[in-house]
C-alpha positions as CSV (number, residue, x, y, z in Angstrom):
1,M,-2.7,11.4,51.4
2,S,-2.5,7.3,52.7
3,A,-1.6,6.4,48.8
4,P,-0.4,8.9,45.6
5,I,-2.9,7.5,43.2
6,L,-6.5,8.8,43.8
7,W,-9.5,6.7,42.4
8,A,-12.2,8.2,43.7
9,V,-13.5,12.2,44.7
10,A,-16.6,13.2,46.9
11,E,-17.6,16.2,48.8
12,G,-19.4,14.9,51.9
13,P,-22.2,16.6,54.1
14,S,-19.6,18.7,56.0
15,A,-17.7,20.1,53.3
16,G,-15.1,18.1,53.5
17,L,-13.1,16.5,51.1
18,W,-13.4,12.0,50.7
19,F,-11.0,10.5,48.5
20,G,-10.4,6.8,47.6
21,T,-7.1,5.3,47.1
22,S,-5.3,2.3,47.0
23,S,-4.8,1.9,50.6
24,G,-8.4,3.1,52.1
25,L,-10.3,6.2,52.0
26,D,-9.2,9.6,53.1
27,R,-10.9,12.8,54.1
28,Y,-9.5,16.3,54.2
29,D,-10.8,18.8,56.6
30,R,-10.3,22.0,54.2
31,D,-10.4,24.3,57.5
32,T,-7.5,22.3,59.5
33,G,-5.4,20.9,56.5
34,R,-5.9,17.9,58.1
35,V,-6.0,14.3,56.6
36,E,-7.8,11.3,58.4
37,H,-7.5,8.0,57.3
38,H,-10.2,5.7,57.6
39,L,-9.6,2.1,57.3
40,L,-12.0,-1.1,57.7
41,D,-11.3,-3.6,60.8
42,P,-8.4,-5.7,60.0
43,V,-9.3,-9.5,59.6
44,G,-5.8,-10.6,59.5
45,A,-2.3,-9.9,59.0
46,G,-1.7,-8.7,54.9
47,D,-5.2,-8.2,54.5
48,V,-5.9,-4.7,55.3
49,K,-4.3,-3.2,52.3
50,R,-6.3,-5.6,49.8
51,R,-10.1,-5.1,51.8
52,N,-9.2,-1.1,51.3
53,F,-8.4,-1.0,48.2
54,T,-11.2,2.0,46.8
55,R,-12.3,2.8,43.2
56,C,-15.5,4.6,43.5
57,L,-17.4,6.7,45.9
58,T,-21.1,8.5,46.3
59,W,-23.1,9.8,49.0
60,D,-26.8,9.0,49.2
61,D,-29.6,11.3,50.3
62,G,-29.5,10.0,54.0
63,G,-25.8,11.3,54.3
64,S,-24.0,7.9,54.5
65,L,-21.0,7.4,51.8
66,W,-21.4,4.4,49.6
67,I,-17.6,2.8,49.0
68,G,-16.9,0.8,45.3
69,R,-13.9,-1.4,46.4
70,L,-11.7,-3.4,44.1
71,Y,-12.0,-6.8,46.3
72,T,-14.5,-6.6,48.8
73,G,-17.4,-5.4,47.0
74,V,-19.6,-2.1,48.7
75,D,-18.9,-1.0,52.2
76,V,-21.7,1.6,53.5
77,Y,-19.8,4.2,56.0
78,D,-22.0,5.9,58.7
79,P,-20.4,9.2,59.3
80,G,-22.2,9.3,63.3
81,T,-20.7,6.4,64.1
82,G,-17.8,5.7,62.0
83,R,-19.1,2.6,61.2
84,F,-18.6,0.5,58.0
85,R,-21.6,-2.2,57.2
86,N,-20.2,-4.4,54.0
87,M,-22.3,-5.7,51.4
88,R,-20.2,-8.6,49.1
89,H,-20.8,-10.8,46.3
90,V,-21.2,-14.8,48.3
91,Q,-20.8,-17.5,46.1
92,G,-23.7,-19.7,45.5
93,A,-26.0,-17.1,47.7
94,A,-29.0,-15.5,46.5
95,N,-29.9,-11.6,46.9
96,T,-25.7,-10.4,47.0
97,I,-24.1,-8.2,44.6
98,S,-22.6,-9.8,41.1
99,S,-19.1,-8.7,41.6
100,N,-16.8,-8.1,44.5
101,N,-15.2,-5.4,42.1
102,V,-17.2,-2.8,42.3
103,R,-16.0,0.6,39.5
104,A,-19.6,2.4,40.3
105,V,-21.9,3.7,42.4
106,Y,-24.9,5.9,42.1
107,Q,-28.0,6.8,43.3
108,D,-31.2,7.3,41.3
109,D,-34.1,9.7,41.7
110,C,-36.0,7.0,43.6
111,G,-33.4,6.5,46.0
112,D,-32.2,3.1,44.5
113,M,-28.6,2.6,44.7
114,W,-26.8,1.0,41.0
115,F,-23.9,-1.0,41.6
116,G,-21.4,-1.0,38.0
117,T,-19.3,-3.7,38.4
118,W,-16.4,-5.5,36.5
119,K,-17.0,-9.0,35.5
120,G,-20.3,-8.8,36.7
121,G,-23.2,-6.6,34.9
122,L,-25.1,-3.9,36.8
123,D,-27.1,-4.4,40.0
124,N,-30.0,-2.5,41.2
125,Y,-30.2,-2.4,45.0
126,D,-33.5,-1.2,46.7
127,P,-32.4,0.1,50.2
128,R,-35.7,-0.4,51.9
129,T,-35.9,-4.3,51.0
130,G,-32.3,-5.1,50.7
131,T,-33.0,-6.5,47.4
132,F,-30.7,-7.0,43.9
133,I,-31.8,-7.1,40.4
134,N,-28.8,-7.6,38.6
135,F,-28.4,-6.8,34.5
136,G,-26.4,-8.4,32.6
137,H,-24.5,-9.3,29.3
138,H,-26.0,-12.5,27.3
139,P,-23.8,-13.7,24.4
140,D,-27.4,-14.9,22.7
141,D,-29.9,-11.7,23.8
142,P,-29.0,-8.5,22.0
143,A,-31.3,-6.4,23.7
144,S,-28.9,-7.3,26.9
145,L,-25.9,-5.2,28.2
146,S,-23.2,-5.0,25.8
147,N,-20.7,-6.0,28.5
148,N,-20.1,-7.3,32.4
149,S,-17.8,-4.5,32.9
150,V,-19.6,-1.8,33.9
151,V,-17.5,1.7,34.1
152,S,-19.9,4.7,34.9
153,L,-23.5,5.2,34.9
154,L,-26.0,7.8,35.0
155,Q,-30.0,8.7,35.3
156,D,-30.7,11.6,32.9
157,S,-33.7,13.9,33.0
158,N,-35.8,11.6,31.3
159,G,-35.3,9.3,33.6
160,T,-33.3,7.0,31.0
161,Y,-30.2,5.2,32.1
162,W,-27.2,5.5,30.3
163,V,-24.5,2.5,31.4
164,A,-21.4,2.8,29.9
165,T,-18.8,0.0,29.7
166,A,-15.3,-1.3,28.6
167,S,-17.1,-2.9,25.2
168,G,-20.3,-0.2,24.3
169,L,-22.8,2.0,25.6
170,N,-25.8,1.4,26.7
171,R,-29.4,3.0,27.0
172,L,-31.8,1.2,29.5
173,V,-35.4,2.6,29.4
174,F,-37.9,0.9,31.9
175,D,-41.6,0.2,31.7
176,G,-43.8,1.5,34.2
177,D,-43.9,4.9,35.9
178,P,-40.6,6.4,35.8
179,T,-41.2,7.9,39.7
180,E,-41.5,4.7,41.1
181,P,-38.6,2.8,41.8
182,V,-37.1,0.1,39.4
183,S,-37.1,-2.4,41.9
184,A,-40.8,-2.0,42.7
185,G,-43.3,-3.9,40.7
186,D,-42.1,-5.7,37.5
187,R,-40.3,-2.5,35.4
188,Q,-38.3,-4.4,32.5
189,P,-35.9,-2.6,30.8
190,H,-35.6,-2.1,27.1
191,I,-31.8,-1.9,26.4
192,T,-30.2,-0.1,23.4
193,R,-26.6,-0.7,22.7
194,F,-24.6,2.1,21.1
195,H,-20.6,0.8,19.5
196,H,-18.1,2.3,18.0
197,D,-18.2,2.0,13.8
198,P,-14.7,2.6,11.9
199,D,-17.4,3.1,8.5
200,D,-19.4,5.3,10.4
201,P,-18.5,9.4,11.1
202,R,-21.8,9.6,13.6
203,S,-21.2,6.5,15.7
204,I,-20.0,7.2,18.7
205,S,-15.9,7.8,19.2
206,N,-14.8,4.6,21.2
207,S,-16.7,1.7,22.6
208,Y,-14.6,2.0,25.8
209,V,-17.1,4.8,27.3
210,L,-15.0,5.8,31.0
211,S,-17.6,8.8,31.8
212,I,-21.4,10.0,31.0
213,H,-22.5,13.8,31.7
214,E,-25.8,15.5,30.6
215,A,-25.1,19.2,30.1
216,R,-27.9,21.8,31.6
217,N,-29.0,22.1,27.7
218,G,-29.8,18.7,27.8
219,D,-26.9,17.5,25.6
220,L,-25.2,14.2,26.9
221,W,-21.8,14.1,26.5
222,F,-19.4,11.2,26.9
223,G,-15.4,10.6,28.0
224,T,-14.1,7.7,26.2
225,M,-10.7,6.2,25.9
226,L,-10.2,7.6,22.2
227,G,-12.2,11.3,22.5
228,L,-15.0,12.9,23.3
229,S,-18.6,12.0,21.9
230,R,-21.6,14.8,22.0
231,L,-24.8,13.4,21.7
232,R,-27.3,16.4,21.3
233,K,-30.8,16.5,23.5
234,S,-32.4,16.8,19.8
235,D,-30.8,14.1,18.3
236,R,-31.7,11.7,20.8
237,D,-34.7,9.5,19.2
238,H,-32.4,8.8,16.5
239,P,-28.7,9.0,17.9
240,V,-25.9,10.8,15.8
241,F,-23.0,11.9,18.2
242,H,-20.3,14.1,17.1
243,R,-16.6,13.5,17.9
244,Y,-13.4,15.3,19.5
245,F,-10.0,14.0,19.0
246,M,-6.5,15.7,20.0
247,K,-6.5,16.9,15.9
248,N,-9.5,19.2,17.5
249,G,-7.3,20.5,20.3
250,L,-7.7,18.1,23.2
251,P,-4.7,17.4,24.7
252,S,-5.4,14.0,24.9
253,D,-7.6,11.4,22.9
254,V,-8.3,9.5,26.6
255,V,-11.1,11.1,28.6
256,Y,-11.8,10.4,31.8
257,G,-13.9,12.8,33.7
258,I,-16.1,15.6,32.7
259,L,-17.6,18.8,34.3
260,E,-19.6,21.5,33.5
261,D,-19.1,25.0,35.0
262,D,-21.9,27.8,35.3
263,R,-20.9,29.6,31.6
264,G,-21.8,26.4,29.8
265,R,-17.9,25.1,29.3
266,L,-17.0,21.6,29.9
267,W,-13.9,20.9,32.1
268,L,-12.5,17.4,30.9
269,S,-9.6,15.2,33.0
270,T,-7.4,13.5,30.6
271,N,-4.3,11.8,30.2
272,Y,-2.2,14.5,29.8
273,G,-3.7,17.3,32.0
274,L,-7.1,19.1,31.9
275,S,-8.6,21.0,29.4
276,C,-11.5,22.9,29.1
277,F,-13.7,23.2,26.3
278,D,-16.3,25.8,24.9
279,P,-19.0,23.9,23.2
280,D,-19.9,27.0,21.5
281,T,-17.1,27.9,19.8
282,G,-15.3,24.5,19.3
283,I,-12.4,25.8,21.4
284,F,-10.4,23.9,23.4
285,R,-8.1,25.8,26.3
286,N,-5.5,23.1,28.0
287,Y,-3.5,23.1,31.5
288,D,-1.0,21.1,33.0
289,T,1.7,21.1,35.7
290,R,3.3,24.5,34.4
291,D,-0.4,25.9,35.2
292,G,-0.2,24.6,38.6
293,L,-1.4,21.1,38.6
294,L,-0.3,18.5,41.0
295,G,0.2,16.1,37.7
296,N,-0.9,15.8,34.6
297,E,-2.7,11.9,34.6
298,Y,-6.0,11.4,36.2
299,N,-8.2,8.6,36.8
300,T,-11.9,7.4,36.0
301,G,-14.4,8.4,38.7
302,A,-11.8,11.0,40.5
303,Y,-14.1,14.1,39.9
304,A,-16.2,16.1,41.6
305,R,-18.1,19.3,41.8
306,T,-18.3,20.7,45.3
307,A,-21.1,22.8,46.8
308,A,-18.9,25.8,46.4
309,G,-18.7,25.2,42.7
310,T,-15.4,24.5,42.9
311,F,-13.8,21.6,40.8
312,V,-11.9,19.0,42.5
313,F,-9.9,16.3,39.6
314,G,-7.3,13.7,41.1
315,G,-5.4,11.2,40.0
316,V,-1.6,10.0,39.6
317,G,0.3,12.4,42.4
318,G,-2.5,13.6,44.2
319,A,-5.7,16.4,43.5
320,S,-5.7,20.1,42.6
321,E,-9.3,21.9,43.6
322,F,-10.2,25.2,41.9
323,D,-12.4,27.8,41.0
324,P,-12.9,27.7,36.9
325,D,-14.4,31.0,37.0
326,S,-10.9,32.7,38.7
327,I,-9.1,31.3,35.6
328,V,-8.1,34.0,33.2
329,D,-6.6,33.5,30.3
330,S,-3.6,36.0,28.6
331,A,-5.7,38.3,26.3
332,Y,-2.5,38.4,23.9
333,A,-3.2,37.4,20.5
334,P,0.3,36.8,19.0
335,P,1.6,37.3,15.0
336,V,2.7,34.8,13.3
337,V,6.3,34.8,11.2
338,L,7.6,32.4,9.0
339,T,11.3,31.4,10.4
340,G,11.9,28.7,7.7
341,F,12.0,27.2,4.0
342,N,13.4,23.7,2.9
343,I,13.6,22.5,-0.4
344,F,14.0,18.6,0.2
345,D,14.6,19.0,3.8
346,Q,18.2,21.5,3.2
347,P,17.7,25.3,4.1
348,A,16.8,27.2,0.2
349,R,18.9,29.8,-0.9
350,L,16.4,32.6,-1.3
351,G,19.2,35.3,-1.9
352,K,17.3,37.3,1.1
353,S,15.8,37.1,4.4
354,L,12.7,34.8,4.1
355,S,10.8,37.6,6.1
356,C,11.6,40.1,3.6
357,C,10.3,37.6,0.7
358,N,6.6,38.4,-0.7
359,E,7.1,35.4,-3.4
360,I,9.2,32.4,-3.7
361,T,9.6,30.9,-7.3
362,L,10.2,27.0,-7.7
363,S,11.2,24.9,-10.5
364,Y,9.1,21.9,-11.2
365,R,11.8,19.6,-10.0
366,D,11.7,21.0,-6.6
367,N,8.7,18.8,-5.5
368,Y,9.1,18.5,-2.2
369,F,9.1,21.6,0.0
370,S,8.5,22.6,3.8
371,F,7.7,25.6,5.5
372,E,8.2,26.3,9.7
373,F,7.1,29.2,11.2
374,A,6.4,30.5,15.4
375,A,3.9,32.5,17.2
376,M,5.2,35.3,19.2
377,D,4.5,34.2,22.4
378,F,7.5,32.9,24.2
379,S,5.4,31.7,28.1
380,T,5.0,28.2,27.0
381,P,5.7,28.7,23.6
382,D,4.9,24.5,23.2
383,R,1.4,25.0,23.9
384,N,1.1,27.6,20.7
385,R,-1.7,26.1,18.3
386,Y,-1.2,26.6,14.9
387,S,-3.7,26.3,11.6
388,Y,-2.5,26.9,8.1
389,M,-3.5,26.2,4.1
390,L,-2.1,26.6,0.8
391,Q,-4.4,28.3,-1.3
392,G,-4.9,27.2,-4.8
393,L,-4.4,23.1,-3.1
394,D,-6.0,22.7,0.0
395,K,-9.8,23.6,0.5
396,A,-9.9,24.8,4.0
397,W,-7.4,25.6,7.0
398,T,-5.7,22.1,8.3
399,Q,-5.2,22.5,12.1
400,A,-2.0,21.5,13.4
401,G,-2.1,21.4,16.7
402,T,1.3,22.5,18.1
403,R,3.0,21.5,15.2
404,N,4.7,24.1,13.9
405,F,5.9,22.8,10.5
406,V,4.6,21.0,7.1
407,G,5.6,20.1,4.2
408,Y,4.1,19.6,0.4
409,T,5.0,16.8,-2.3
410,H,4.3,17.0,-5.8
411,V,2.5,20.1,-6.1
412,D,1.5,20.9,-9.9
413,A,3.2,23.9,-11.4
414,G,0.9,27.3,-10.6
415,S,0.6,29.6,-8.4
416,Y,-0.3,29.1,-4.8
417,T,-0.2,31.4,-1.4
418,F,0.6,29.8,2.0
419,M,-0.7,30.8,5.1
420,V,-1.0,30.2,8.6
421,K,-2.1,31.9,12.0
422,G,-1.4,30.7,15.4
423,T,-2.6,31.1,19.1
424,N,-1.1,31.9,22.0
425,G,-0.1,29.6,25.2
426,D,-3.9,29.8,26.2
427,G,-5.4,29.1,23.3
428,V,-6.3,32.6,22.1
429,W,-6.1,32.9,17.8
430,S,-4.5,36.0,16.4
431,D,-6.3,37.6,13.1
432,D,-2.4,38.3,12.1
433,I,-1.9,35.8,9.1
434,A,1.4,35.4,7.8
435,S,1.5,35.1,4.1
436,I,4.0,34.3,0.9
437,R,3.3,33.4,-2.7
438,I,4.7,30.4,-4.1
439,V,5.1,30.3,-7.9
440,I,6.5,26.5,-9.2
441,T,7.4,27.4,-13.0
442,P,5.9,23.9,-15.4
443,P,8.6,21.7,-17.4
444,F,9.2,23.1,-21.1
445,W,6.8,20.6,-22.3
446,K,3.4,22.3,-20.3
447,T,5.1,25.6,-21.1
448,W,2.3,27.6,-23.5
449,W,5.1,28.3,-26.2
450,F,5.7,24.9,-26.5
451,I,2.2,23.7,-26.5
452,L,1.6,25.9,-29.5
453,L,4.5,24.9,-31.3
454,L,3.4,21.2,-30.6
455,V,-0.3,22.0,-32.3
456,T,1.2,23.9,-34.7
457,A,3.3,21.1,-35.8
458,I,0.5,18.6,-35.3
459,G,-1.8,20.7,-37.3
460,G,0.9,21.1,-40.0
461,G,1.3,17.4,-40.3
462,V,-2.3,16.8,-40.2
463,A,-2.9,19.3,-43.0
464,A,-0.2,17.4,-44.9
465,L,-1.6,14.5,-44.7
466,I,-5.1,15.8,-45.4
467,T,-3.8,17.6,-48.8
468,I,-1.7,14.3,-49.9
469,R,-5.1,12.5,-49.8
470,V,-7.4,14.7,-51.1
471,R,-4.6,14.8,-54.3
472,Q,-5.1,11.4,-54.6
473,L,-8.6,11.2,-54.0
474,L,-8.7,14.1,-57.0
475,A,-6.4,11.8,-58.9
476,I,-8.6,8.8,-58.5
477,E,-11.8,10.8,-59.6
478,R,-9.6,12.4,-62.9
479,L,-8.7,8.2,-63.6
480,R,-12.2,6.8,-63.0
481,S,-13.3,9.7,-65.4
482,K,-11.0,8.7,-68.2
483,I,-11.3,5.2,-67.8
484,A,-15.4,6.0,-68.3
485,A,-15.0,7.8,-71.0
486,D,-12.4,5.3,-73.1
487,L,-14.8,3.0,-72.4
488,H,-17.7,4.4,-73.9
489,D,-15.6,6.2,-76.7
490,D,-13.6,3.2,-77.6
491,I,-15.0,-0.3,-76.5
492,G,-18.8,0.8,-76.5
493,A,-18.6,2.4,-80.4
494,G,-16.7,-1.0,-81.2
495,L,-19.3,-3.2,-79.8
496,T,-22.0,-1.1,-81.4
497,E,-19.8,-1.3,-85.1
498,I,-20.2,-4.6,-84.5
499,T,-23.8,-4.7,-84.1
500,L,-23.9,-2.8,-87.2
501,M,-21.3,-5.0,-89.2
502,G,-23.4,-8.2,-88.5
503,H,-26.6,-6.6,-89.6
504,I,-24.7,-5.4,-93.4
505,I,-23.1,-8.7,-93.5
506,A,-26.6,-10.4,-93.2
507,Q,-28.7,-8.0,-96.1
508,K,-25.4,-8.6,-98.6
509,L,-25.9,-12.3,-98.5
510,P,-27.8,-13.7,-101.5
511,P,-31.0,-15.6,-99.7
512,E,-30.0,-18.9,-99.6
513,P,-26.4,-18.2,-97.9
514,R,-28.7,-15.5,-95.7
515,Q,-30.6,-18.3,-94.2
516,L,-27.1,-20.7,-93.8
517,V,-25.1,-18.2,-91.3
518,K,-28.4,-16.8,-89.7
519,S,-28.6,-18.3,-86.5
520,E,-24.4,-16.7,-86.2
521,T,-25.3,-13.4,-87.3
522,E,-27.9,-13.1,-84.6
523,K,-25.8,-14.6,-82.2
524,I,-23.2,-12.2,-83.4
525,R,-25.6,-9.0,-82.8
526,T,-27.2,-10.6,-79.6
527,T,-23.7,-11.1,-77.7
528,A,-22.4,-7.5,-78.9
529,R,-25.8,-6.0,-78.1
530,T,-25.2,-7.6,-74.2
531,L,-22.0,-6.1,-73.7
532,I,-23.0,-3.0,-74.6
533,V,-25.1,-3.4,-71.9
534,S,-22.9,-4.9,-69.6
535,M,-20.6,-2.3,-70.9
536,S,-22.9,0.5,-70.0
537,D,-23.2,-0.5,-66.4
538,I,-19.2,-1.3,-66.4
539,V,-19.2,3.0,-67.3
540,W,-21.6,3.9,-64.9
541,L,-20.1,2.2,-62.3
542,V,-16.5,3.6,-62.8
543,D,-18.2,7.0,-63.7
544,P,-17.3,9.3,-60.3
545,G,-20.0,11.7,-61.4
546,R,-22.3,8.9,-60.1
547,D,-21.8,7.7,-56.9
548,S,-24.6,8.4,-55.0
549,L,-27.4,6.1,-54.3
550,Y,-30.0,8.1,-56.0
551,D,-28.1,7.2,-58.9
552,L,-28.2,3.8,-58.2
553,I,-32.1,3.9,-58.0
554,S,-32.2,5.9,-61.2
555,R,-29.8,3.6,-62.8
556,L,-32.1,0.7,-62.1
557,S,-35.0,2.5,-63.9
558,D,-33.5,3.3,-66.9
559,S,-32.0,-0.1,-67.1
560,F,-35.7,-1.4,-67.8
561,S,-37.3,1.6,-69.3
562,E,-38.0,-0.2,-72.5
563,T,-38.9,-3.3,-71.5
564,L,-41.3,-1.7,-68.5
565,R,-43.0,0.2,-71.1
566,G,-43.2,-3.1,-73.8
567,L,-44.9,-4.8,-70.8
568,D,-46.8,-2.1,-70.0
569,I,-45.8,-2.1,-66.4
570,R,-45.6,1.0,-64.0
571,F,-42.5,1.2,-62.0
572,T,-42.4,3.5,-59.1
573,A,-39.6,4.7,-56.6
574,E,-39.9,6.4,-52.8
575,N,-38.0,8.6,-50.9
576,L,-35.4,9.4,-53.8
577,D,-34.6,13.3,-53.5
578,S,-33.3,12.4,-50.0
579,L,-30.7,10.3,-51.7
580,K,-29.0,12.4,-54.0
581,S,-26.6,13.3,-51.0
582,V,-25.5,10.1,-49.6
583,R,-22.6,8.5,-51.3
584,L,-21.9,4.4,-52.2
585,K,-18.6,3.1,-52.6
586,M,-17.8,1.6,-56.2
587,E,-17.9,-2.0,-54.9
588,Y,-21.6,-1.3,-52.8
589,R,-23.0,0.6,-55.5
590,Q,-22.2,-2.7,-57.8
591,H,-23.7,-5.4,-56.0
592,L,-26.6,-3.6,-54.9
593,L,-27.3,-3.0,-59.1
594,L,-26.7,-6.6,-59.8
595,I,-28.7,-7.4,-56.8
596,F,-31.7,-5.4,-57.8
597,K,-31.5,-6.4,-61.5
598,E,-32.0,-9.3,-60.6
599,A,-34.9,-9.0,-58.7
600,I,-36.8,-6.8,-61.1
601,N,-35.9,-9.7,-64.0
602,N,-37.4,-12.3,-61.8
603,S,-40.3,-9.9,-61.3
604,L,-40.8,-9.4,-65.5
605,K,-40.1,-13.0,-66.3
606,Y,-42.4,-14.8,-63.7
607,S,-44.5,-12.8,-62.0
608,A,-47.1,-11.7,-64.5
609,C,-46.9,-8.3,-62.6
610,T,-48.5,-4.7,-63.6
611,E,-46.4,-2.6,-61.0
612,I,-43.6,-2.4,-59.6
613,N,-42.8,-0.3,-56.7
614,L,-38.6,0.2,-55.4
615,K,-39.2,2.0,-51.6
616,V,-35.6,2.9,-49.7
617,E,-35.0,3.9,-45.9
618,L,-31.6,5.3,-44.4
619,K,-31.6,5.6,-40.9
620,G,-28.3,6.4,-39.8
621,S,-25.9,4.6,-41.4
622,R,-28.2,1.6,-41.9
623,L,-29.8,1.4,-45.4
624,T,-33.2,-0.9,-46.3
625,M,-33.8,-1.0,-50.2
626,Q,-37.3,-2.8,-50.8
627,L,-38.7,-3.9,-54.0
628,R,-42.2,-5.1,-53.9
629,D,-44.6,-6.6,-57.5
630,D,-47.9,-7.2,-57.3
631,G,-47.8,-10.0,-59.4
632,D,-48.8,-13.7,-59.0
633,G,-46.2,-14.4,-55.8
634,F,-45.2,-18.0,-55.4
635,E,-44.5,-20.6,-52.6
636,I,-41.1,-20.2,-51.2
637,K,-39.7,-23.8,-49.9
638,D,-36.6,-24.3,-47.4
639,D,-35.0,-26.3,-49.9
640,S,-35.1,-24.0,-52.7
641,T,-31.9,-24.2,-55.1
642,G,-32.2,-21.3,-57.5
643,N,-29.1,-19.6,-58.5
644,G,-30.6,-16.0,-59.0
645,L,-31.6,-15.9,-54.9
646,K,-28.5,-17.3,-54.1
647,N,-26.2,-14.8,-56.2
648,M,-28.5,-12.0,-54.6
649,Q,-27.6,-13.8,-51.0
650,N,-23.9,-13.9,-51.9
651,R,-23.5,-10.1,-53.0
652,A,-25.4,-8.7,-49.9
653,Q,-22.9,-10.8,-48.0
654,R,-20.0,-9.3,-49.7
655,I,-20.8,-5.9,-48.8
656,G,-22.5,-6.8,-45.1
657,G,-25.8,-6.9,-45.7
658,V,-29.0,-9.6,-46.0
659,V,-31.2,-10.1,-48.3
660,S,-34.5,-11.5,-47.5
661,I,-37.8,-12.8,-49.9
662,H,-41.3,-12.8,-48.7
663,S,-43.6,-14.3,-51.4
664,S,-46.6,-16.0,-51.4
665,I,-49.3,-17.6,-54.1
666,G,-51.8,-14.4,-55.0
667,E,-50.1,-11.7,-52.8
668,G,-47.2,-11.2,-54.7
669,T,-43.1,-10.8,-54.0
670,T,-41.0,-8.4,-51.7
671,V,-37.2,-8.3,-52.2
672,E,-35.7,-7.0,-49.1
673,Y,-31.9,-5.9,-48.8
674,S,-30.6,-4.4,-45.3
675,G,-27.0,-3.2,-44.6
676,S,-24.7,-0.7,-42.9
677,I,-23.1,1.7,-45.5
678,G,-20.9,2.6,-43.4
């Protein structure tokens, strides 16, 4: 070869192989094994190599070889005459190729030629008329090409053009009849761009696309600078890309070329050898110089399928040709063994060989441990692949590639099973799985006995506190009962006796002296009766047997029963039976009692009513008490200074409630309390 690095490969009509190099165009004759070197006519000393740097090749239907050059545009080679015809960009001239740096040459189904240039965009050339049409990138037009540096292109079976650039993939759909050349008439393209989106796993794997291939089933495949991408035929209307990387089995994430064999397998040239990929199984089988390849690094565009069905891939070091059907992989499925177990990167002392262990018990302190393993195929051990899973922690098998070790950190206490399986050097997976049980003991504060002891201790403490609290409450209840009894028996009886004594003294005095002290004796009796009523309320409040809301309503009714009968006023209360289980604090009962005693007193004194109704509602912890009379009512004024209303509002505020009064002339009066009893 004229140079060690091959940039392009094409098979000629006479079955010879043509190679593009940095020094020109070479033809390899399979029959003689000879290499013919073809150069353009030199135009001056030192210019020959620069003019002949060849980047891409393609044969047209008429038997001419189209040659894309790095510096001098496109040459058309006629094998019959051995002559070259050059087409290059001329600054300022119309109807020329857009750039002299040509990276892709392609003939479509209508016979038009397409040139992908570097920084010049995409050119359509009609050999019949000799005219050019340029499609380029325009920053302000999202419907233009994504970039002016075109790397490769392809027309699919639907007539759609796919153009790969240095920053994005482009789909071109032209108006009009797809069987007519693009150069005929006014066929305008509709361009759709596809870019890699790091936040979208359905986007193409990388925006720098190197190669395009349409499979026999209609799927499109794209080799990129970072992975292989697949666009299924069924996803073309709403593109969803499926991606493959080194972690899936590729030898390198840079995919230069794609060829398909008769079995539907894809052969990929990469930056580290060739890979055979089966789309049905998702399995990659990788090959490198150890398998007979001349080199491991290949180039964009340097690949071709020959008429005989052989594949040719070129790159650094030359080219390799082979029949994909003649390559047979080893069927040996090697077992996998565990070769090492480490704790904090130090070999663990197990007391016996790891291969003889079925279970390893670790302390919770051993929170970093690792395994080493090996597949028992020693032909090319560095190509054996592995998959592992720590059952109980990992949700699925992890593809480890050729890495034969794995580490785990901060694994919780529990029981786990480590499993690993592997392949031979040809990528054949074994059904044999090596496994070992791992038991991690918890710290003492997470053991069942410690938790039970802690629960017991806490439960005992809570029970003791509850017992003490119950005893305190019972003691308070007994004290309240005693105070209520003492008040009733001693002070209440004493006040009653004072009332009687005042009456007796008044009766024993002669009429004239009796008249002199009449007002004082009446005051003694009135004060004593008032104190008796107040004392009765206090006894009622203190008595623990009267803590319910029901008792409060009953107390209000009892307090005014005689007065109500004397005035012939009917008193009714609603929802009493549902209030027996509602307990109230003593202070809460006291303020409610005094609020509604004040309200009833006002109705009795001023309303001239015939009926008083008390309605009580409890929703959750929200209490509403509404006292309504059917009396004369009154006009409520904003500047009212009555002490009764103020006292009721102050008492309501002390227990977290609100008192409101609604009244109007002739409509009666309603006093409403609302507040929480929680």
